[in-house]
C-alpha positions in Angstrom: 82.0 -129.8 -95.0 84.4 -129.4 -92.1 83.7 -127.0 -89.2 86.9 -125.0 -88.5 87.9 -122.5 -85.8 90.4 -120.2 -87.5 91.0 -117.5 -84.8 91.8 -118.4 -81.2 94.4 -117.5 -78.6 96.3 -119.4 -76.0 98.1 -118.3 -72.9 101.2 -117.6 -75.1 99.3 -114.5 -76.4 99.9 -111.5 -74.2 96.1 -111.4 -73.8 95.2 -115.1 -73.8 94.5 -117.2 -70.8 94.5 -121.0 -71.4 96.9 -123.7 -72.5 96.4 -125.2 -75.9 95.0 -128.4 -74.3 92.0 -126.5 -73.1 91.4 -125.0 -76.5 91.6 -128.4 -78.1 89.2 -130.0 -75.5 86.7 -127.2 -76.2 87.0 -127.7 -79.9 86.1 -131.4 -79.4 83.3 -130.5 -77.1 81.5 -128.3 -79.6 82.0 -130.6 -82.5 84.7 -128.9 -84.5 86.9 -130.7 -87.1 89.9 -128.4 -87.0 91.4 -125.7 -84.9 94.0 -122.9 -85.6 95.7 -121.3 -82.5 96.7 -117.8 -83.7 98.6 -116.1 -80.9 99.7 -112.5 -81.2 103.2 -112.5 -82.7 104.0 -115.9 -81.3 103.9 -119.4 -82.9 105.3 -121.9 -80.5 101.9 -122.8 -78.8 100.3 -123.1 -82.2 102.9 -125.5 -83.4 102.4 -127.5 -80.2 98.6 -127.5 -80.8 99.1 -128.6 -84.4 101.4 -131.4 -83.3 99.0 -132.9 -80.7 95.6 -132.1 -82.4 95.3 -135.6 -83.9 95.3 -137.0 -80.3 92.0 -135.2 -80.0 90.7 -136.3 -83.4 91.2 -132.8 -84.8 93.2 -131.2 -87.6 95.6 -128.7 -86.1 96.3 -125.7 -88.3 99.6 -123.9 -87.4 99.6 -120.1 -87.6 99.7 -116.8 -85.8 98.2 -113.3 -85.7 100.8 -110.9 -87.0 100.9 -107.3 -86.0 102.0 -105.5 -89.1 102.4 -101.8 -89.4 98.8 -101.4 -90.5 97.2 -103.8 -88.0 96.5 -107.5 -87.6 96.8 -110.3 -90.2 96.2 -114.0 -89.6 98.9 -116.2 -91.0 97.6 -119.7 -91.4 99.7 -122.7 -92.5 103.0 -121.2 -91.5 105.5 -123.0 -89.3 107.9 -120.1 -88.8 107.5 -116.8 -87.0 106.4 -113.9 -89.3 108.1 -110.8 -87.8 105.9 -108.0 -86.4 106.1 -104.4 -87.6 106.5 -105.0 -91.3 104.3 -103.2 -93.8 101.0 -104.8 -94.8 102.3 -105.8 -98.2 105.5 -107.2 -97.0 103.7 -109.1 -94.3 101.5 -110.8 -96.9 104.6 -111.6 -99.0 106.3 -113.2 -96.0 103.3 -115.3 -95.2 103.1 -116.5 -98.8 106.8 -117.1 -98.9 106.4 -119.3 -95.8 103.7 -121.3 -97.6 100.8 -119.8 -95.7 97.5 -118.1 -96.3 96.8 -114.5 -95.3 93.4 -113.7 -93.8 92.5 -110.2 -92.6 90.6 -110.4 -89.3 88.2 -107.7 -88.1 89.4 -105.3 -90.9 87.1 -102.5 -90.1 87.4 -102.5 -86.3 89.9 -99.7 -85.8 90.0 -100.1 -82.0 91.1 -103.7 -82.5 93.9 -103.1 -85.0 91.9 -103.6 -88.1 94.0 -102.8 -91.2 91.3 -101.1 -93.3 91.8 -97.5 -92.0 95.5 -97.6 -92.8 95.6 -99.2 -96.3 93.9 -98.9 -99.6 91.0 -101.1 -100.6 93.1 -102.6 -103.4 95.7 -103.6 -100.8 93.0 -105.1 -98.6 91.8 -107.1 -101.5 95.3 -108.7 -101.9 94.6 -110.9 -98.8 93.6 -114.5 -99.5 90.4 -114.1 -97.5 88.5 -111.7 -95.3 87.2 -112.5 -91.9 83.6 -111.3 -92.2 82.3 -112.5 -88.9 84.2 -112.0 -85.7 82.2 -113.0 -82.7 83.6 -110.2 -80.5 81.3 -107.6 -81.7 79.2 -104.7 -80.3 76.8 -103.6 -83.0 77.9 -105.9 -85.9 78.4 -103.0 -88.2 82.1 -103.7 -88.7 81.3 -107.3 -89.6 78.7 -106.1 -92.1 81.2 -103.8 -93.7 83.7 -106.6 -94.0 81.1 -108.9 -95.6 80.0 -106.2 -98.1 83.6 -105.6 -99.1 84.4 -109.3 -99.5 81.3 -109.9 -101.6 81.9 -106.8 -103.8 85.5 -108.0 -104.5 84.5 -111.7 -104.7 86.9 -112.6 -102.0 86.8 -115.7 -99.8 85.1 -115.2 -96.5 85.8 -116.7 -93.1 84.6 -116.4 -89.5 86.5 -116.6 -86.2 85.6 -116.6 -82.5 88.7 -114.6 -81.7 88.6 -116.6 -78.4 91.0 -115.5 -75.7 89.5 -118.0 -73.3 88.8 -121.6 -74.1 85.1 -121.4 -73.5 84.7 -119.2 -76.6 86.3 -121.6 -79.0 83.7 -122.4 -81.6 81.6 -119.3 -81.1 82.1 -118.5 -84.7 83.3 -121.1 -87.2 84.1 -121.4 -90.9 82.4 -124.2 -92.7 84.9 -125.4 -95.3 83.9 -127.3 -98.4 86.1 -130.3 -98.3 85.9 -133.8 -96.9 89.6 -134.3 -96.8 90.8 -133.8 -93.2 94.2 -132.1 -93.8 95.7 -128.7 -93.3 96.4 -128.3 -97.1 92.9 -129.3 -98.1 91.3 -126.9 -95.6 93.5 -124.0 -96.7 93.0 -124.7 -100.4 89.2 -124.7 -99.9 89.5 -121.4 -98.1 91.5 -119.7 -100.8 89.1 -121.1 -103.5 86.2 -119.6 -101.6 84.5 -122.9 -100.7 83.4 -121.5 -97.3 80.4 -120.3 -95.4 80.3 -118.7 -92.0 78.4 -119.6 -88.9 78.5 -117.7 -85.7 77.0 -115.9 -82.8 77.9 -112.9 -80.7 80.2 -113.5 -77.8 78.1 -112.7 -74.7 78.8 -109.3 -73.3 79.9 -110.7 -69.9 82.4 -112.9 -71.6 83.7 -110.1 -73.8 84.1 -108.0 -70.6 85.9 -110.9 -68.9 88.2 -111.4 -71.9 88.9 -107.7 -72.1 89.6 -107.3 -68.4 91.8 -110.4 -68.3 93.6 -109.3 -71.4 94.3 -105.8 -69.9 95.7 -107.4 -66.8 97.9 -109.8 -68.7 99.1 -107.0 -71.0 100.2 -105.0 -68.0 102.0 -108.0 -66.5 103.6 -108.6 -69.9 104.8 -105.0 -70.2 106.2 -105.0 -66.6 108.1 -108.2 -67.3 109.6 -106.6 -70.4 110.7 -103.6 -68.4 112.4 -105.8 -65.8 
């Protein structure tokens, strides 16, 4: 089994804080085997992290978090930018055409751009896996709904810290059933459902810190675009 962080953000995300080196250092510190940096509609930092991950003794999984018309979709194993704003179905097609795996994060959290309120359940089931544990939770109800849905449809399940600061990398991890330390082996195991999830809730003070910092960075990002 490999311990894998599948959902984290660097400073390249409009709401992320830290460079990829900090995320990689934290991954090592908490005993992870692999890390995916999944910035919002950006891929350059993830490609950088994947390139240097071996220097830290880690497998670096390239990817991004795509903002499709229905909400967010994680694209793992891609090395090219998947455009934002496409339909959910087209986004999945573009991810697969790029050789990637499509995982739906926090599907039932509408306030965080979960896709479930905007697509059919059959469409949701077309994803390669469902994130059933996202550590940035309030009550846990949305995670429970995601897990029930995945189990009912016999879909592979993953977890993710959704870390926007390096300290939260590894807060929620996916245990992947393979002893081969490679991107392809990890992604194959995920799509085949050889996973289990391990996680704990992000402390409320950290959630507040991430949210407040993200709001400030989003405002700065918007002002920069206007200028």
